[in-house]
N, C-alpha and C positions, 0 to 999 in steps of 0.2 A: 504494500500500500504506500503510495506517494505521500510524503509528509512535508509540512512547512514549519518554519519557526515564527512564533508570535511572542510579543511582550504583553502579557495579560496582567490585570489587577485582580487578585483573588478575592478581595473583599474591600469595603470602604476603608480608606486610609492605609490599605495594605501595600507592601512593597511590590515592585515590578518583578514578575517571574518570566524568564524566557524559557518557553517549553516548545515541544514539537506536537503538532496536531495533524490529523489527516487533512489533506487538501480537499476542501468541500466542493460539491457540485452545485452549480446555480439552479435554483428552482424556477418555477414559472414567473415570468416577468422580471427576472434578475440576470445579471451578468457577473462573471468572475474576472477580477482584475489582478494581474501580476503587478504588485506594487514595486515601484522603483525608488520612490522617495515619499516621505510623509513629514509634514511640518509638525512641530511640537508647539501647540498654542496654549495660551493661558486658560482657555475654555476647557482644555483637557482635564483641568482640576475638577470639573463637574463629575467626571468618572473616577478619577484618582481618589478624591476625597468623599465621594458619595453624596454630592450636593443636590442631586435630583432624586425625588422619590420614585421608587419602582425600578431602579436599575438592577438588572439581573447579573449576578457575578458567578464565575469570573467573566470579566469583560476586557476586550482589547480596545484601548482608546485610539484616537487619531482621526481628524476630519479635514486634513489638508493633504489629500492623497493625489499622487501623480503616478500613472503606470500605463499598462497596455491590457486591453481586453484579450483574454485567452480562451474564454468559453462563454457561450450564450445559452440561456435557458429557454424553455418553450414559451412561445407567445411574445417574444421580443422582436420588435420591428425597428429597423433603422440603425442597429448596432451589429458589429461583426468582429470576429477575432482579428487582431492585428492593429486595431485602431488605438491611437494614443489618447488617453482620457484622464480626467480628474474627477474627484468626488469631494464635495465640501460638507459644511455643517448640515445643510438641508439634505436629509436622507430619503427624499422622495415624498410623493403625495398621492392621494387616492384618485383624484380626478372627478369624484362624484358627490362629495359633501357640499354643503351650501357655499362655503368659502371657495372651494375649488371651482364650483359652477360660476361664481362671480369673478373668477380669475385671480383670486388672492391665494395662490398656491402655497405661499409661505405660511399661511394660517390654517392649513389643512388640519382638521380635527383628528385625522388618523396618520398624520405626518410622522415620519421617523427622523431620528437624529444620528448621524454617522458617529460611531464610537461611543454612543450613549445607549440607544435602544437596540442597536445591533453592532457587531464587532467592526472596528475601524481599521485604520491603516498602519498601526504599529505591528506589522507582520508582513510576510512575503506574499500573501494572497488576501483578497477581500471580495466578499459577495455583496453586491449593491443592487438595489432596485434600479431598473433602467431609467426611471424618471429622475434619478439623482445624478446621472452621468453627464459630464460636459466634455465636448471635444477639445483636445489640446493641440495647439498649433505644432506643426512638424518641426519648426526650428526653435522651439522653446525647450531647453533641457529640463528634465524632471525636477532637479533640485531647485531650479529657478521658478518652475511652475507651482510647486507645492504650496509655498506661503501665499501665493496669489489666490488660492482656493478659499481662503478665509480672510486674512488680513487685507489682501488686495481687493477681494470682492466687496468686503464691508465698506471700505473707504471709497472705492470707485462707484459702487452702486448708490451709496448715500449721496455723494456729490452730484451724480448725474440726475438724481431725483430731488435735489434740494431746491430747485427753482432759480438758482443763480444762473446768470447768463455771462458769456464772455465779456470781460472788462469789469465785472463786478468785483468788489473787494470780498475775498474769501479768506478767512483766517483758519489755520490749523493749530489747535492747542495740543501740544505734546509732540515730541520728535522721536518717539520710540518705535516699537514694532508696527503699530498702525500709522502713527504720524509721519514716519519717514516715507511711507507710501502715499499717504494723503497729500503731502506737499507736492510730490511728483505728479499725481493725477490732477490736482487743482491747477498746477502750472500748465500741464499739457492740454487741459480743457480751455485754456485761455482766460482764466480768472486772474485778477490782480492778487497774487497769493502772498499771504503774510504768515510767517512762522512764529509761534509763541512757545517759549520754553524757559526754563530756569537757568540763568547764567549766560554771559556773553560768549563763553567757549562753544556754545551750540550754533552761533551765527554762521561760521564758515560752512558747516554742514547744511544748514537751512538754505543758504544761498546756492550751494552746489546742487541741491535737490531741485532748485527752481524758484525759491521764494524771492519775491521782489523786495520784500522788507522783512525785518526781524524785530521782535519785541522781547526784551529780557524781563520776564515777569517778576524777577527778584529786585531789579533796580528801577523798574518803571511800573506805572499803573497801566496794565494792558488795556483796560476799557477806555481810558483817556487817550491812549495812543491810537487806538482804532478809530475813535471819534475824530481825531485830527485828519484821518484819511477819508472822512465822510461816513464812517460807520461801516460795519461788515454786513453784507447781505446774508452771509452764512458764516457761522463759527462752527467748524467741525471739531467736536470735543473728543479727542482720542485719549487724553490723560485719564488716569484712574483716580484722580483726586477730585472729590466733590468741592473742596475749597477752591481749587483752581478754576473749576467750571463756574462757581459762583462769582469769582472775581472778574470774569471776562464778559458776563452777560450785558453789562452796561455799555459795551462797545458795539452793540447791534444797531444797525440802521433801522429806520422806520420800515416795518414789514419784514424785518430780519428774523432769522431763525438760528437758535442754538441747537445744533444737530448732534445728539449724543450717541456715540458708538463705543466709548470707553466705559468700563464697568466700575462705577463708584457706588458706595452704599447709599449716600444721600448728598443733596446739595440744597443751598438756599436759593429761592427764587424771589426776586423783587417784583411784586405784582403791579405796582403803579406804572413802571415803565412798560410792562406788557400791555396794560390797558391803553395807555396814552399813545403808544406807537404801533399798535397792532403787531407786537412782537410775539414770538412763540418759542417754546422749548419742546423739542420733539426727539423721540428715540427712533433709531433705525435698525431694522432687522437686516441681516447680511444679504440674503438673496437665494434664489433657486438655481437650478443647474444651468438654465439658459443665461442667467445673469453672470454666473461663473464663466461661461463660454465667452460672453461679451468682454468680460474683464481680461481674460487671457489674450483675446484677439487685439484689444485696444493696447494692452501692455507691449505686445510684440511690435505693433505698428508704430508706437510712439517712443519706445525705448525705456519704459518704466520697468525697473527691476528692484527686487528685494535684496537687501544686504543680509547675508546668511552666514551662520556657523553650522558646520555639518558634523554629524556623529554617526558611526555605524550602529545598527540595531542593538548589538550586544552592550553598548554603552548607554542604553536608554535611560537608566537612572541618573547618570551624570548629565545627560542632555536635558532631562526634565528639571533637575535642580538648577541647571544653568538658566533655563527659561524663567523659573520662579524667582531667581535671584534678582532679576531685572538688569543684570549686567551684560546680557547678550547684545551684540551689535549686528542685526537687530532681531532676526528671526533664527530659530534653531530648527534644523532639518535632519531627520533620520534617513539614512540610506540603507538599502537592502542589498548587501554584499555581492 
């Protein structure tokens, strides 16, 4: 019997275990993907730490998957062995619940989550619903594609749905794993892009990534600085600090939006400026497989790339700890030997 290696979490808060399992066969409506690379995302802590109810263990995390289809289950149309593909956080949708019928596939009541409700990409093979699969451009290496399946998708999809138009002031709060991609996408979309981070040492990176201006939130009042530019049509909040998000909201232009994609426990919202300027605070879900496909295609065309640190699968614990430390520059990617 052919076997594969996977890195599984045996129980909530348990250590990673690298074990061998039989290579599974794809069922109806599913494909099997030979994984070449898988990003290590902060959202993988959901599985590692048992933060969602109902996760069945042992579970293989990983939702930034890049690989090649090597088998197709019954009833799958449009996919075939040999295609280079990716799988992201959204693990597919039913197509017939009320949300799906309205086109809101991300809100499917039967929707699955890769690496949470079914085994993800921390292993040599992955079974995924066909509706979760995105086509990967031929000239995009798997290690470069993997982080774009979540960090890239989230920032790209949020910005293109933000209502901002070319020439508008768009600020990106935070220059980490999400933010360093957000600045690139904002600049390539034609926005007047402003990077916001702590310390002047981040300015060279922000400008290298495409920012036209930089604000040091330690030495300057970021809201006041944004208002000097006329106010931000959109502030893409990628930082994980609610305090930092609270500090920038005063820099929104009339009808501006604070678009939150970073996970913070709470933030303070000043209500009077919201009322008086028709401003808003909005969250953004990452996206579905076609959004991932658009992200990959746009990234290849415009030269947007993630800055990555790579680890082999057998060093998964080290890779995960590097990610959670916040010291990675800027995404961590597992490679399958």
